[in-house]
PyMOL CGO cylinders between C-alpha atoms (Angstrom):
from pymol import cmd
from pymol.cgo import CYLINDER

trace = [
    CYLINDER, 108.84, 101.68, 80.54, 105.39, 102.86, 78.75, 0.3, 1, 1, 1, 1, 1, 1,
    CYLINDER, 105.39, 102.86, 78.75, 104.53, 106.29, 78.61, 0.3, 1, 1, 1, 1, 1, 1,
    CYLINDER, 104.53, 106.29, 78.61, 101.20, 107.41, 79.82, 0.3, 1, 1, 1, 1, 1, 1,
    CYLINDER, 101.20, 107.41, 79.82, 98.45, 108.54, 77.64, 0.3, 1, 1, 1, 1, 1, 1,
    CYLINDER, 98.45, 108.54, 77.64, 94.85, 110.01, 77.45, 0.3, 1, 1, 1, 1, 1, 1,
    CYLINDER, 94.85, 110.01, 77.45, 93.38, 106.58, 77.00, 0.3, 1, 1, 1, 1, 1, 1,
    CYLINDER, 93.38, 106.58, 77.00, 95.25, 105.00, 79.71, 0.3, 1, 1, 1, 1, 1, 1,
    CYLINDER, 95.25, 105.00, 79.71, 94.40, 106.68, 83.07, 0.3, 1, 1, 1, 1, 1, 1,
    CYLINDER, 94.40, 106.68, 83.07, 96.53, 106.48, 86.05, 0.3, 1, 1, 1, 1, 1, 1,
    CYLINDER, 96.53, 106.48, 86.05, 95.35, 103.99, 88.97, 0.3, 1, 1, 1, 1, 1, 1,
    CYLINDER, 95.35, 103.99, 88.97, 95.36, 104.72, 92.61, 0.3, 1, 1, 1, 1, 1, 1,
    CYLINDER, 95.36, 104.72, 92.61, 98.12, 103.42, 94.26, 0.3, 1, 1, 1, 1, 1, 1,
    CYLINDER, 98.12, 103.42, 94.26, 98.12, 102.15, 97.85, 0.3, 1, 1, 1, 1, 1, 1,
    CYLINDER, 98.12, 102.15, 97.85, 101.49, 101.50, 99.65, 0.3, 1, 1, 1, 1, 1, 1,
    CYLINDER, 101.49, 101.50, 99.65, 101.02, 98.34, 102.11, 0.3, 1, 1, 1, 1, 1, 1,
    CYLINDER, 101.02, 98.34, 102.11, 103.47, 98.28, 105.26, 0.3, 1, 1, 1, 1, 1, 1,
    CYLINDER, 103.47, 98.28, 105.26, 104.92, 94.64, 104.43, 0.3, 1, 1, 1, 1, 1, 1,
    CYLINDER, 104.92, 94.64, 104.43, 104.94, 92.27, 101.77, 0.3, 1, 1, 1, 1, 1, 1,
    CYLINDER, 104.94, 92.27, 101.77, 102.93, 89.80, 103.80, 0.3, 1, 1, 1, 1, 1, 1,
    CYLINDER, 102.93, 89.80, 103.80, 100.00, 92.56, 103.67, 0.3, 1, 1, 1, 1, 1, 1,
    CYLINDER, 100.00, 92.56, 103.67, 100.19, 92.11, 100.00, 0.3, 1, 1, 1, 1, 1, 1,
    CYLINDER, 100.19, 92.11, 100.00, 100.30, 88.56, 99.84, 0.3, 1, 1, 1, 1, 1, 1,
    CYLINDER, 100.30, 88.56, 99.84, 97.39, 88.18, 102.13, 0.3, 1, 1, 1, 1, 1, 1,
    CYLINDER, 97.39, 88.18, 102.13, 95.30, 90.28, 99.54, 0.3, 1, 1, 1, 1, 1, 1,
    CYLINDER, 95.30, 90.28, 99.54, 96.57, 88.18, 96.80, 0.3, 1, 1, 1, 1, 1, 1,
    CYLINDER, 96.57, 88.18, 96.80, 95.98, 84.89, 98.54, 0.3, 1, 1, 1, 1, 1, 1,
    CYLINDER, 95.98, 84.89, 98.54, 91.94, 85.75, 98.97, 0.3, 1, 1, 1, 1, 1, 1,
    CYLINDER, 91.94, 85.75, 98.97, 91.63, 85.00, 95.42, 0.3, 1, 1, 1, 1, 1, 1,
    CYLINDER, 91.63, 85.00, 95.42, 93.73, 82.07, 95.37, 0.3, 1, 1, 1, 1, 1, 1,
    CYLINDER, 93.73, 82.07, 95.37, 91.88, 80.26, 98.15, 0.3, 1, 1, 1, 1, 1, 1,
    CYLINDER, 91.88, 80.26, 98.15, 88.67, 80.93, 95.77, 0.3, 1, 1, 1, 1, 1, 1,
    CYLINDER, 88.67, 80.93, 95.77, 90.62, 78.93, 93.34, 0.3, 1, 1, 1, 1, 1, 1,
    CYLINDER, 90.62, 78.93, 93.34, 91.02, 82.02, 91.21, 0.3, 1, 1, 1, 1, 1, 1,
    CYLINDER, 91.02, 82.02, 91.21, 94.64, 82.85, 90.42, 0.3, 1, 1, 1, 1, 1, 1,
    CYLINDER, 94.64, 82.85, 90.42, 95.63, 86.54, 90.63, 0.3, 1, 1, 1, 1, 1, 1,
    CYLINDER, 95.63, 86.54, 90.63, 99.18, 86.75, 90.22, 0.3, 1, 1, 1, 1, 1, 1,
    CYLINDER, 99.18, 86.75, 90.22, 101.46, 89.28, 91.82, 0.3, 1, 1, 1, 1, 1, 1,
    CYLINDER, 101.46, 89.28, 91.82, 103.17, 91.63, 89.42, 0.3, 1, 1, 1, 1, 1, 1,
    CYLINDER, 103.17, 91.63, 89.42, 106.81, 92.86, 89.95, 0.3, 1, 1, 1, 1, 1, 1,
    CYLINDER, 106.81, 92.86, 89.95, 108.85, 95.44, 87.98, 0.3, 1, 1, 1, 1, 1, 1,
    CYLINDER, 108.85, 95.44, 87.98, 112.07, 97.24, 88.79, 0.3, 1, 1, 1, 1, 1, 1,
    CYLINDER, 112.07, 97.24, 88.79, 111.79, 101.13, 88.85, 0.3, 1, 1, 1, 1, 1, 1,
    CYLINDER, 111.79, 101.13, 88.85, 114.27, 103.76, 90.35, 0.3, 1, 1, 1, 1, 1, 1,
    CYLINDER, 114.27, 103.76, 90.35, 116.75, 101.14, 92.19, 0.3, 1, 1, 1, 1, 1, 1,
    CYLINDER, 116.75, 101.14, 92.19, 113.59, 99.38, 93.80, 0.3, 1, 1, 1, 1, 1, 1,
    CYLINDER, 113.59, 99.38, 93.80, 111.67, 96.24, 93.06, 0.3, 1, 1, 1, 1, 1, 1,
    CYLINDER, 111.67, 96.24, 93.06, 107.93, 96.64, 93.19, 0.3, 1, 1, 1, 1, 1, 1,
    CYLINDER, 107.93, 96.64, 93.19, 105.31, 93.93, 93.90, 0.3, 1, 1, 1, 1, 1, 1,
    CYLINDER, 105.31, 93.93, 93.90, 101.42, 94.84, 93.22, 0.3, 1, 1, 1, 1, 1, 1,
    CYLINDER, 101.42, 94.84, 93.22, 98.25, 93.57, 93.16, 0.3, 1, 1, 1, 1, 1, 1,
    CYLINDER, 98.25, 93.57, 93.16, 95.49, 95.24, 90.78, 0.3, 1, 1, 1, 1, 1, 1,
    CYLINDER, 95.49, 95.24, 90.78, 91.96, 95.55, 91.89, 0.3, 1, 1, 1, 1, 1, 1,
    CYLINDER, 91.96, 95.55, 91.89, 89.03, 98.00, 91.20, 0.3, 1, 1, 1, 1, 1, 1,
    CYLINDER, 89.03, 98.00, 91.20, 86.53, 99.71, 93.29, 0.3, 1, 1, 1, 1, 1, 1,
    CYLINDER, 86.53, 99.71, 93.29, 83.35, 97.91, 92.80, 0.3, 1, 1, 1, 1, 1, 1,
    CYLINDER, 83.35, 97.91, 92.80, 80.00, 99.69, 93.53, 0.3, 1, 1, 1, 1, 1, 1,
    CYLINDER, 80.00, 99.69, 93.53, 81.91, 102.31, 95.79, 0.3, 1, 1, 1, 1, 1, 1,
    CYLINDER, 81.91, 102.31, 95.79, 79.27, 105.51, 94.76, 0.3, 1, 1, 1, 1, 1, 1,
    CYLINDER, 79.27, 105.51, 94.76, 80.43, 106.89, 91.40, 0.3, 1, 1, 1, 1, 1, 1,
    CYLINDER, 80.43, 106.89, 91.40, 84.22, 105.31, 91.77, 0.3, 1, 1, 1, 1, 1, 1,
    CYLINDER, 84.22, 105.31, 91.77, 82.78, 101.98, 90.01, 0.3, 1, 1, 1, 1, 1, 1,
    CYLINDER, 82.78, 101.98, 90.01, 85.86, 100.93, 88.15, 0.3, 1, 1, 1, 1, 1, 1,
    CYLINDER, 85.86, 100.93, 88.15, 88.55, 103.02, 89.17, 0.3, 1, 1, 1, 1, 1, 1,
    CYLINDER, 88.55, 103.02, 89.17, 91.54, 100.92, 89.10, 0.3, 1, 1, 1, 1, 1, 1,
    CYLINDER, 91.54, 100.92, 89.10, 93.62, 100.40, 92.40, 0.3, 1, 1, 1, 1, 1, 1,
    CYLINDER, 93.62, 100.40, 92.40, 97.05, 98.96, 92.85, 0.3, 1, 1, 1, 1, 1, 1,
    CYLINDER, 97.05, 98.96, 92.85, 98.21, 97.43, 96.11, 0.3, 1, 1, 1, 1, 1, 1,
    CYLINDER, 98.21, 97.43, 96.11, 101.95, 97.43, 96.38, 0.3, 1, 1, 1, 1, 1, 1,
    CYLINDER, 101.95, 97.43, 96.38, 105.08, 96.87, 98.34, 0.3, 1, 1, 1, 1, 1, 1,
    CYLINDER, 105.08, 96.87, 98.34, 108.73, 98.06, 97.47, 0.3, 1, 1, 1, 1, 1, 1,
    CYLINDER, 108.73, 98.06, 97.47, 112.06, 96.95, 98.37, 0.3, 1, 1, 1, 1, 1, 1,
    CYLINDER, 112.06, 96.95, 98.37, 115.36, 98.57, 97.61, 0.3, 1, 1, 1, 1, 1, 1,
    CYLINDER, 115.36, 98.57, 97.61, 117.61, 96.22, 95.15, 0.3, 1, 1, 1, 1, 1, 1,
    CYLINDER, 117.61, 96.22, 95.15, 121.18, 95.99, 96.77, 0.3, 1, 1, 1, 1, 1, 1,
    CYLINDER, 121.18, 95.99, 96.77, 123.71, 96.77, 94.45, 0.3, 1, 1, 1, 1, 1, 1,
    CYLINDER, 123.71, 96.77, 94.45, 121.61, 96.48, 91.47, 0.3, 1, 1, 1, 1, 1, 1,
    CYLINDER, 121.61, 96.48, 91.47, 121.16, 92.64, 92.16, 0.3, 1, 1, 1, 1, 1, 1,
    CYLINDER, 121.16, 92.64, 92.16, 117.99, 91.03, 90.96, 0.3, 1, 1, 1, 1, 1, 1,
    CYLINDER, 117.99, 91.03, 90.96, 116.90, 88.16, 92.09, 0.3, 1, 1, 1, 1, 1, 1,
    CYLINDER, 116.90, 88.16, 92.09, 113.33, 87.82, 90.66, 0.3, 1, 1, 1, 1, 1, 1,
    CYLINDER, 113.33, 87.82, 90.66, 111.25, 85.08, 92.31, 0.3, 1, 1, 1, 1, 1, 1,
    CYLINDER, 111.25, 85.08, 92.31, 108.89, 83.26, 90.31, 0.3, 1, 1, 1, 1, 1, 1,
    CYLINDER, 108.89, 83.26, 90.31, 106.39, 82.47, 93.25, 0.3, 1, 1, 1, 1, 1, 1,
    CYLINDER, 106.39, 82.47, 93.25, 105.28, 83.73, 96.57, 0.3, 1, 1, 1, 1, 1, 1,
    CYLINDER, 105.28, 83.73, 96.57, 104.64, 80.88, 98.76, 0.3, 1, 1, 1, 1, 1, 1,
    CYLINDER, 104.64, 80.88, 98.76, 102.22, 81.18, 101.77, 0.3, 1, 1, 1, 1, 1, 1,
    CYLINDER, 102.22, 81.18, 101.77, 101.69, 78.68, 104.68, 0.3, 1, 1, 1, 1, 1, 1,
    CYLINDER, 101.69, 78.68, 104.68, 99.46, 79.53, 107.42, 0.3, 1, 1, 1, 1, 1, 1,
    CYLINDER, 99.46, 79.53, 107.42, 99.31, 77.03, 110.44, 0.3, 1, 1, 1, 1, 1, 1,
    CYLINDER, 99.31, 77.03, 110.44, 99.38, 76.62, 114.33, 0.3, 1, 1, 1, 1, 1, 1,
    CYLINDER, 99.38, 76.62, 114.33, 102.89, 78.15, 114.07, 0.3, 1, 1, 1, 1, 1, 1,
    CYLINDER, 102.89, 78.15, 114.07, 101.54, 81.34, 112.46, 0.3, 1, 1, 1, 1, 1, 1,
    CYLINDER, 101.54, 81.34, 112.46, 102.04, 82.91, 108.78, 0.3, 1, 1, 1, 1, 1, 1,
    CYLINDER, 102.04, 82.91, 108.78, 105.00, 82.01, 106.80, 0.3, 1, 1, 1, 1, 1, 1,
    CYLINDER, 105.00, 82.01, 106.80, 105.75, 83.86, 103.44, 0.3, 1, 1, 1, 1, 1, 1,
    CYLINDER, 105.75, 83.86, 103.44, 108.74, 83.08, 101.27, 0.3, 1, 1, 1, 1, 1, 1,
    CYLINDER, 108.74, 83.08, 101.27, 109.96, 84.09, 98.03, 0.3, 1, 1, 1, 1, 1, 1,
    CYLINDER, 109.96, 84.09, 98.03, 111.19, 81.32, 95.65, 0.3, 1, 1, 1, 1, 1, 1,
    CYLINDER, 111.19, 81.32, 95.65, 111.32, 79.73, 92.17, 0.3, 1, 1, 1, 1, 1, 1,
    CYLINDER, 111.32, 79.73, 92.17, 109.81, 76.37, 93.49, 0.3, 1, 1, 1, 1, 1, 1,
    CYLINDER, 109.81, 76.37, 93.49, 106.41, 75.40, 94.65, 0.3, 1, 1, 1, 1, 1, 1,
    CYLINDER, 106.41, 75.40, 94.65, 106.25, 73.45, 98.25, 0.3, 1, 1, 1, 1, 1, 1,
    CYLINDER, 106.25, 73.45, 98.25, 103.84, 70.73, 98.92, 0.3, 1, 1, 1, 1, 1, 1,
    CYLINDER, 103.84, 70.73, 98.92, 101.44, 72.17, 101.63, 0.3, 1, 1, 1, 1, 1, 1,
    CYLINDER, 101.44, 72.17, 101.63, 102.16, 75.68, 100.69, 0.3, 1, 1, 1, 1, 1, 1,
    CYLINDER, 102.16, 75.68, 100.69, 99.81, 78.04, 98.70, 0.3, 1, 1, 1, 1, 1, 1,
    CYLINDER, 99.81, 78.04, 98.70, 102.03, 79.30, 95.51, 0.3, 1, 1, 1, 1, 1, 1,
    CYLINDER, 102.03, 79.30, 95.51, 101.16, 82.69, 94.09, 0.3, 1, 1, 1, 1, 1, 1,
    CYLINDER, 101.16, 82.69, 94.09, 102.88, 83.37, 90.68, 0.3, 1, 1, 1, 1, 1, 1,
    CYLINDER, 102.88, 83.37, 90.68, 104.90, 86.28, 90.22, 0.3, 1, 1, 1, 1, 1, 1,
    CYLINDER, 104.90, 86.28, 90.22, 104.68, 87.86, 86.76, 0.3, 1, 1, 1, 1, 1, 1,
    CYLINDER, 104.68, 87.86, 86.76, 107.92, 90.01, 86.13, 0.3, 1, 1, 1, 1, 1, 1,
    CYLINDER, 107.92, 90.01, 86.13, 107.13, 93.02, 84.05, 0.3, 1, 1, 1, 1, 1, 1,
    CYLINDER, 107.13, 93.02, 84.05, 109.86, 94.45, 81.68, 0.3, 1, 1, 1, 1, 1, 1,
    CYLINDER, 109.86, 94.45, 81.68, 109.28, 97.72, 83.26, 0.3, 1, 1, 1, 1, 1, 1,
    CYLINDER, 109.28, 97.72, 83.26, 106.54, 100.08, 85.28, 0.3, 1, 1, 1, 1, 1, 1,
    CYLINDER, 106.54, 100.08, 85.28, 103.20, 100.19, 83.25, 0.3, 1, 1, 1, 1, 1, 1,
    CYLINDER, 103.20, 100.19, 83.25, 101.90, 103.12, 81.96, 0.3, 1, 1, 1, 1, 1, 1,
    CYLINDER, 101.90, 103.12, 81.96, 98.89, 103.07, 84.18, 0.3, 1, 1, 1, 1, 1, 1,
    CYLINDER, 98.89, 103.07, 84.18, 101.19, 102.94, 87.60, 0.3, 1, 1, 1, 1, 1, 1,
    CYLINDER, 101.19, 102.94, 87.60, 101.93, 106.58, 89.07, 0.3, 1, 1, 1, 1, 1, 1,
    CYLINDER, 101.93, 106.58, 89.07, 105.44, 107.86, 88.37, 0.3, 1, 1, 1, 1, 1, 1,
    CYLINDER, 105.44, 107.86, 88.37, 106.07, 109.09, 91.83, 0.3, 1, 1, 1, 1, 1, 1,
    CYLINDER, 106.07, 109.09, 91.83, 105.43, 105.64, 93.93, 0.3, 1, 1, 1, 1, 1, 1,
    CYLINDER, 105.43, 105.64, 93.93, 108.07, 104.95, 96.36, 0.3, 1, 1, 1, 1, 1, 1,
]
cmd.load_cgo(trace, "trace")
């Protein structure tokens, strides 16, 4: 785990209700042909999935980093780190799966597994 320093300010952290919400946010850029990975790290017995963004033209908050994240408890310390989040939206609804393979007809968002919690992520995330 990295330690925070004066050069690296802590980001604003926003927790989403479900993994699907985070995936929708990440897929917006993927549809525009700009891949934004979902970052994943372990911290305090949980796996955290996050997407990084910044405020743009929000009064005096321009450039403030924001991370949207979702967390899940790791069962018995097991860690099946996925390589991709797969998304498919069709007439049957929205489908989101974690996996290590891509599927034809599905949007594949890469998951970048980090070694630990980055310094700019607040320590009190849950």
